[in-house]
N, C-alpha and C positions, 0 to 999 in steps of 0.2 A: 487581598488574597490570604495572606498569611494571618491576618488578623483574624478573617473568617475561620480559616482551619483551626486556629488555636482557639477561638471562643468555642467552637464546636467540639472541641476534645471532652472527653469525660473528665473528671476530677483526678482521679489516680493516675490515669496516663500522662495527664499534664503535669502534675506535680511531680512525678518520675522523671519526666523530660525536663523540666526546670532543674531539678537537682543534679543530673547528669552532665548538662550544659554548664552550669556553675561550676561543678567540679572540674570539669574541663577546662574552662577558662581560668580558673584559679591555678589548676597547675601550671599554665603557661605564665601568667602573670606575675606568680611568686618564684618561679625559676629563674627570672632574670634578676631576682633579689637574693638568691642562693638558698632558697626554700624549694626543696623537692619533695612535693606532694607524694609523687609516684612511689618513693622509698618508703614514705610513712603508711600510705594507706592501700597499697596493693596487699595481696595476700602472699606472706611467704608460708613455706614449708613450716610445718609445728615446731621443729627442732632448731629451725634457723634462730640466731640472736636477733635478727631484724623482725621475727614474729611478734605479733601483738593480738590480744584476743577482738579488737574491734575491728582487724583487718577482714574477720569473716564477713562482716557487712560492708564494709567501706569499698572492698575490691570490686564489687560490681557497679560502683559509681565512678570509676576510674576507666580511662581508655588511653590508648599508646598514641593515636594520632586522628587527624581528622577524619580519614576514612574509616577508621574504626568505629568513632563513635556516630558517624553518618549513617553507616549502615545498621548498627543497633537500634538508633532512634527511629530509623524508617520501619524497621521491624515492630519496634515498641508502639507506634503509632498505628499502623497499618493494621496489624494482628491485635494488638491490645485494645484499641478502640471498640472493635467490634465485640470482642470477649468481655469487656467490662459494661458494655450495654445489655449483653445477653446476662451476665451472671450478678451484676450488681458490684458496687465497691469492695465490699469486704471479702466476698469470695475470688473475685479478681486479684487483691491485694495479696492474698492468703497463696493462692496460685502462684503468683509471680516470686513470692517469697521464697517458698518452698522449691520451686524449680532453681532458682539461683544458689541457694543452699546445697540442692541436689547436685547441680554441676560442680559444686566446690569439694563436695564429699566424694564424689566419684573420681574427682582429676586427682584429688589427693590421694586417695586410694591407690591409684594407678602409678603415681609419684613413687609411693610407699613399696608396691611392689618391684617397680623396676631400681630402687635402691636396693632394696632385698635381694634381687637376682645379681646384684653386681656386689653385694658386700655380705650378704647372709644376716643382714640386720635390718630390720623393719624401719626403725625412725632412731638413725644415728645422730648425734651431733658433729660439726665440722671437727671439733677438738678429739673426739672419738675417732673418727676416719683417720686423722692425723696419727694418732696412736696405733691404730691398724697398720697403716701404711709402714710406719717405722718397725712395726713387728712382723713384717712380711706377711701379713694376714691377709692382705688385698694386694693387687697390682697399683702401680701409678694410674694406669688408664680407669680402673674401675672406682678409684678413689676420687679422682678428677669428676667422672661421671656423676657420683653421688652430689659431691660438693656443689657442682653446678645447678643440680636438681633441686638441693636446698635453698641455694642463693638466688636463684632466678624467679621473681615474683609472677602471680597471675594477676591479672587485672581485666576488668571488661563485663559488660551485662550479656554477652554473647549467649552462654547457657540458658540465662531466662528468657532471651528471644527466641531460641530454638525450641523451648519449653511452649512459649506462645504458638510458635508455628505448629507445633503437635496438636495444640489444643483446637488450634482454628481448621487444621486438617480433619480431626475427627469430628467437629460440629459441622464444618461447612465444606465438605470433601470436595464439592464440585464447583466451589466459588473460583472463578478463572481471573487469572492475573495477566497482565502484559509486562513480560520481562524486557529491561533494556538491552542486556546482552546475554545471550542472543536474543534478538528482538522477535519473540515468538510467544504466542499465549500459553498458559499452562494452568492446569487447576492445583488447587491447594494440596489436594491428597498426593498427587506426584511430586509437587516442588518439595513437601515434607520428606517423600522418599528418596527422593534424588540427593536433597543437602543430607538427610541421616546417612544415606550410603556413603557418601564423599567422607562426610566426618568418620564413619567406621574404618573405611579405606585408609585414610590418612592416619588413623590413631594408630593401626597394627603396622603399617607399611612405612612412616615416617617417625622418626625420632629427633623431638626439639623442634626446630623451625619457627619458635615463637607464638605458635598458634595451640590453644589448649584445646584439641579435639575431642579428648574426652571430656571435658567439660561441655560440649555442645552435645554430647551423647548423654550425660547425665541428666542435662534439663529437659530434654526428649524423654528419656527413661522414667524421671520421677513426675514429669507432666502427665504421662501416660497411664502411670499407676495410678495418680492423684484421680484423674477422670474416671477412671475404671471404677474407684472405690465410690466417689459420688454418684456414677450412674445405678450403681449397687443400693444405695443408701438415698431413695427417691423422697424420703420423708423430710430430709434436710435441705432446707432452703436458707440462704443468705448470702 
């Protein structure tokens, strides 16, 4: 059964799935040898000493645990397969990449705003924050909040997967899915609305928690914009 599903998978979705699984397996295999890929390939805030430019791409191939990658890969296969067959390889991969990067942009922008609201500086370094604290320009709480924001990395393909959900809901709004929990049928348009609403609520009402809610929103927002642009430019087919 799995061989049949894998064999029927379109090429870009299949290759993205393979890359994500390989990164996930390598993360846990190498961790036992003292090599921590999460520290190297996850996305750090741009002013962190751990930030590397390639993390802009590599972070959305990294996942925290089995549930994290399972959720994202199911979304990739379910939504992505239909979209790639509809759009073709080039347009689908372009869309996936833009939504993944869009998720990162919005998430990082929100982080920068949160740091600014606590310190008055948009992109401080940890050393700069220490100097501000010793000069009594910021409180210990504000400094610790900013440092933790800078040094806690972001990882996962969730932003791109939420972007795929947005595209699927716009193109196939009445397609019905059977949820596992709760075990009820739901149309794609309502699933996108509910998950998007949850991301909005959690993004504004919860601070931290290890989930990049605004990255989810970023994927949906950039996906929505991209589809609307494509729909207006009907002469472009790729």
